N, C-alpha and C positions, 0 to 999 in steps of 0.2 A: 232751385237746387235741392236735391234730396238731402235733408238735414239728419237723417238718422241711416245708419249702415248695421245692420244686425249681424251679417256674415262675419266670423272671427277673422280679424286682421292680425298678422304676424308682425308686431313692432318691436320685439325683442332687442333689436339692433340698436334702438335709441337710447342715449345717455341722458340721464334726468339729473337737473339742479335743483336745488331746494330754495323756495322762497318763503321765509317764515311768516307766521301769521303776525298780523299787526298787533293783533290782541294780546300776543305773547303767551297763549295757552298752547299745551301740548298739540304737535302735528305739524305738518308742511305741506305746501302746495308744490307739486313737481312739475317743473317745465322742461321741455325739450324742442329740438327743431330738426328738420331734414332738409338739406340744401342741394341733395345729390339730382333732384329733377330739375324741369325747367321753372319751376316755381319754389320758393321757399315756403315750406309748410311748418307751422307752429303747433305744438301739441301742449296739453296740460291735463294733469290728473285732478281727480277730487281729493279732499284731504287724506293725508298719508300718515300712519302712524307706524313707527318702526316695529313695533311689537304686534299690533292688530292688523296692518296692512292698509289697504284703502277702505277707510270707513266712512267717508263722506258722499254727498251726492251732487256737489256744486256744478258738476260738468252738465247735469241734467237740468239744473236751474238755467244755465246759458241758453239751453235750446228753449226753454219756456219763456224766458224774457225775450229772445229774439222773435219768436212768433207774436208775442203782444207787440213790441216794437213794430213789426210788419202791419200789423192791424192799422196801427195808427199812422203809418207811412213815415216812421221817424228813421233817420239814416242810423245804420248800425253794421258793426262787423258781423260777418256771416260765420258762424260755427257749424260744424258737422259733428255729429256724435256717433262715435265708432266703438264697436265691440272689439276688443284687442287683446291680444297677449302681450305683456310687458315684461320686462326684468329690471327691478329694483334693488340695488345693493345685492346682488346676487341670487335674488329669489324671483321665481316667475309668479305672475298673478294675470288673472284674467278680468277685466272691467271695462266699463264704459268711459271713454275719454273724449276730450275735445280737440277737433282739428280745425285750423284757420288759416289763411292767408295774410300776406303783408297788406296793409291797408294804405300804405304811401304809395304814391304815384312816382313813376321815374324822375328824379331830380329833385324829389321833395326830402327834406330834413325834418326831424321831430324833436320836440322838446317838450318836458312836462308844462302844463298849464301853471302849475304853482312857481316854477322856475321863470317862466316867460313873464308871469306877472309881476315878480318881484324886480325883474328887469326893467320893466315898462311902466309901471304904476306912477301915478302922478300923486305926490304928497301922502296923505292918509287914506287915499282911495281903497275901498274894500274891493275883494275879487268879484262880488256881484255888480258893483258901479262900473270896474274896469271891463268886464265883459259886456255891458251894456254900451259903454264907450266903443269898444271894438265891433260893435254890431252883432254880437252873438247872443242877444236876449232871447232870440227865439228857439235857440238850441237849448239854452239853460232851462228855459220853462218846460220844453218837451223832456229834458233830463229830469227835472223836479217831479214831473207827472209819473213818469216811468218809474223812478226811485221810490214814490210813494206807493205805486200800487204793488210793488214787490218787496217793500221794506230793504232797498239795497243798503247795507250797513257800511260800505266800503268805497265811497266815492271820493276818495282822497285826490290831493293834487297832482299826482302822477296817473290817475285813472282816467284823466282827460288830457289830451295831447294837442299841442299846437304844431300843424304841418306847414312848412313854408317851402317855396321854391325862389331861391333868389334870383335866377334868370329870369322867371316871369314876373317876378315881384307879386306873388300871390302868395295869400296866408288863409288858412282855415282850420277849423277845429276837427279832429279826427271823428270818424263814425263813433257811436257810443259802443262801448265794449267793456267787458270784465264785470258780468252781473253776476258771478257764482255765490257771493255772500249776501243773499237775499232769500225771500220766501221763507221755508222752514229748514234753513240750512244747519241750526244748531240742534235739530231734534235727530237724535240717533236711536231712539227706542219708541215704541207706541205709547208709552207712558208720558214721555216728553211731547210727543205729538198730540195726544189728546189735551194736555195741560196748555198747549200753545194757544194765546190770544191773538186772533189774527187782525184785531183792530188796535193792538197795544202799539203805542207811539213810543217806540225804543230809541235810545240814544244810538246815533250814528255818525260815523265820519263823513262829513261833507264839506269840501274845500270852498266851494262856493255856496253861500246860504247859511243855514242854521245845522245845528246837530240833531233837528228834528223834521223828518221827512213831511209831517203834518204843517209844520210852522212854513215850511219852504213853499208848499202847495199855496199857502195864503199870501206869498209874495207875487204869485203869477197875477197880471191883469186881467180884469174882465174881458176884454176884445179877444185875449188868447183863446178863450173856449168856444167861441164862435165857428172856428174852423177845425175843432177837434172831432174826430170820428167818435160817435157814441157807441161805446162797447155794449154788446147785448150778450146776454148769458148763453146764448147757444154758439156764440164766437167760441166759447172756450171748449167745446167739443174738439175743434181743429187745434187748438193750444196744445192738448194733451194727447193727441191721437198718437198712437204708436209708441207712447212712453212706458206703458204698463210693465213690460219686461225688465226696462232699466231701473225703474223705482218702486212699483208696486201700486196697487189700487188705494191704499190706505193713505200713501203719501200725496198721490193726485188728488183725492177728495179733498184734503186739507189745503193743499195749494190752490185748487180751484175755488174752495170757499174763501179763502184770503183774497185772491184778485177780485171776485165779485163783490165780496162784502165791503172792501175799501173803495172800489168803483162807486157802489151805491152810497157809501158815505159821503163821497164827493157830492153827489145831487143833493144830500140833505144840508150840507153846509153852503 
């Protein structure tokens, strides 16, 4: 699937609702959907400020991360990056935004992993041991790896979903999704970008595991690594292909450095 569309799309008909940042800082993430066609399509914007407009680049992060997941063969939600005209609070903007389809199959229902865990855990069983008991450990280890490489700050208990089909008596975890708050998402200036330490082990939200992506890596058993694709530096050429217009070479260079340095650090530990 082509994951970047650079021709301007007119999406000014969409209505946007706000999802506040979990950190409580200024700004909002705006979401919308269009169910007028054969498939329901979901849209989301990068960080929006009522005064400054669209100030973030989280939508570009979604494309970078999905390309990394694709290299490793990890199941993930497919996003498309669209260059679009949108209207937010009566004002027109042109920006890059994300489009995706519903990952539920016909007949499936969804529930946040956190809620499913609270309803089905045994005694004092923690989320990681619960997922192991459910047979989801491979999924969790893949998530730990991906979230470490891109420093995903927002893997809370609703950013993983449990999908169930009561008629077929089937249950599974959703494809990995929502990677926007990762990489250099907090850097809005060249000064902030230059000061960013790509190997810093920042505190993150992580419902399964710990508040440290590095500590979570150390929870992965040795056998897991035998089947993992070994990332090569030249693979990153394709990861960032075509994104220069959406985010600029300075950001691409820093994100590329971050992914590669964090991968190399895995080899050293």
